[in-house]
C-alpha positions as CSV (number, residue, x, y, z in Angstrom):
1,M,-29.7,107.5,44.5
2,T,-26.0,107.7,43.8
3,G,-24.1,109.0,40.8
4,R,-22.9,105.4,40.2
5,A,-26.4,104.2,39.6
6,I,-27.0,107.0,37.0
7,V,-23.7,106.2,35.3
8,S,-24.3,102.5,35.2
9,V,-27.8,102.8,33.8
10,T,-26.8,105.4,31.3
11,V,-23.9,103.3,30.0
12,N,-26.2,100.3,29.7
13,H,-28.8,102.4,27.8
14,T,-26.2,103.7,25.3
15,A,-24.0,100.7,24.7
16,G,-26.0,97.7,25.8
17,H,-28.5,97.4,23.0
18,S,-25.8,97.7,20.3
19,L,-23.6,95.2,22.0
20,D,-26.4,92.7,22.3
21,K,-27.0,92.7,18.6
22,L,-23.2,92.3,18.0
23,A,-23.2,89.3,20.4
24,V,-26.1,87.6,18.8
25,L,-24.7,88.2,15.3
26,T,-21.2,86.9,16.1
27,L,-21.2,84.3,18.8
28,L,-23.1,81.5,17.1
29,P,-21.3,81.9,13.7
30,A,-18.0,82.0,15.6
31,L,-18.8,78.8,17.4
32,V,-19.9,77.0,14.2
33,L,-16.8,78.3,12.3
34,T,-14.5,77.3,15.1
35,T,-16.0,73.8,15.1
36,L,-15.5,73.5,11.3
37,L,-11.9,74.7,11.5
38,V,-10.9,72.3,14.3
39,Y,-12.7,69.3,12.9
40,P,-9.5,67.9,11.3
41,T,-7.9,67.7,14.8
42,F,-10.6,65.3,16.0
43,R,-8.6,62.4,14.7
44,T,-5.3,63.5,16.3
45,N,-3.8,63.4,19.8
46,T,-4.7,67.1,20.3
47,R,-8.4,66.5,19.8
48,W,-9.2,66.9,23.5
49,L,-7.8,70.5,23.5
50,A,-10.1,71.3,20.6
51,V,-13.1,69.6,22.2
52,A,-12.4,71.5,25.5
53,A,-12.2,74.8,23.6
54,I,-15.4,74.2,21.8
55,G,-17.1,73.2,25.1
56,L,-15.9,76.5,26.6
57,L,-17.3,78.4,23.6
58,V,-20.6,76.7,24.0
59,F,-20.6,77.7,27.7
60,V,-19.8,81.3,26.7
61,F,-22.7,81.3,24.2
62,G,-25.1,79.8,26.8
63,L,-24.0,82.2,29.6
64,T,-24.5,85.2,27.3
65,I,-28.0,84.0,26.2
66,V,-29.1,83.0,29.7
67,V,-27.6,85.7,31.9
68,N,-26.1,88.7,30.1
69,L,-28.6,89.4,27.4
70,P,-31.7,89.2,29.6
71,I,-30.2,91.6,32.1
72,N,-29.3,94.0,29.3
73,A,-32.9,93.8,28.0
74,D,-34.3,94.5,31.4
75,Q,-32.0,97.5,31.9
76,L,-33.3,99.1,28.8
77,D,-36.6,99.7,30.6
78,W,-34.9,101.3,33.7
79,N,-35.3,105.0,34.3
80,V,-31.9,106.7,34.3
81,Q,-32.9,109.1,37.1
82,S,-34.6,106.4,39.2
83,P,-33.2,102.9,38.7
84,P,-34.7,100.0,40.7
85,A,-33.5,99.6,44.3
86,E,-31.6,96.4,43.5
87,W,-29.7,97.9,40.6
88,S,-26.3,97.2,42.1
89,A,-27.1,93.5,42.7
90,V,-28.2,93.2,39.1
91,R,-25.1,95.0,37.9
92,D,-22.9,92.8,40.1
93,R,-24.6,89.6,38.7
94,W,-24.0,90.9,35.1
95,Q,-20.3,91.7,35.9
96,I,-19.7,88.3,37.5
97,A,-21.2,86.5,34.5
98,H,-19.2,88.8,32.1
99,A,-15.9,88.0,34.0
100,V,-16.6,84.2,33.9
101,R,-17.6,84.5,30.2
102,T,-14.4,86.5,29.3
103,A,-12.1,84.1,31.2
104,S,-13.7,81.1,29.5
105,A,-13.3,82.7,26.1
106,V,-9.6,83.5,26.8
107,V,-9.0,79.9,28.0
108,A,-10.8,78.6,24.9
109,F,-8.6,80.8,22.7
110,G,-5.5,79.5,24.5
111,L,-6.6,75.9,24.0
112,L,-7.1,76.5,20.3
113,A,-3.7,78.2,20.0
114,L,-2.2,75.1,21.7
115,T,-4.0,72.9,19.3
116,A,-2.5,74.8,16.4
117,V,1.1,74.8,17.6
118,L,1.5,71.4,19.3
119,P,2.7,68.6,17.1
120,S,-0.1,66.2,16.4
121,R,-0.3,62.7,15.2
122,S,-3.2,60.8,13.8
123,R,-4.6,58.0,15.9
């Protein structure tokens, strides 16, 4: 076993559980609040930017629930000194999902910012 495996499992044991709680407590309320805040744009020419942003945030929430949180939960049972043989594949899957999730959230934020600053007209 490599030192990387020990570090990876140790980090997930110490930070993963707390971050899972934070994700569950913040993602859904943020999605609902964002939808409520952009609702007035649904009757303007910038509505598609807002709809795309909300769609991306739903995707972020779904990806977190389907991929990241289950991996985090599984890793809590791993032995730090003896992680499973496929630990690096699991880590890579988590990191890819996290990168996609982060990029989607950044794009959603950009779309919401555009919605806020672009001139809009009612339809």
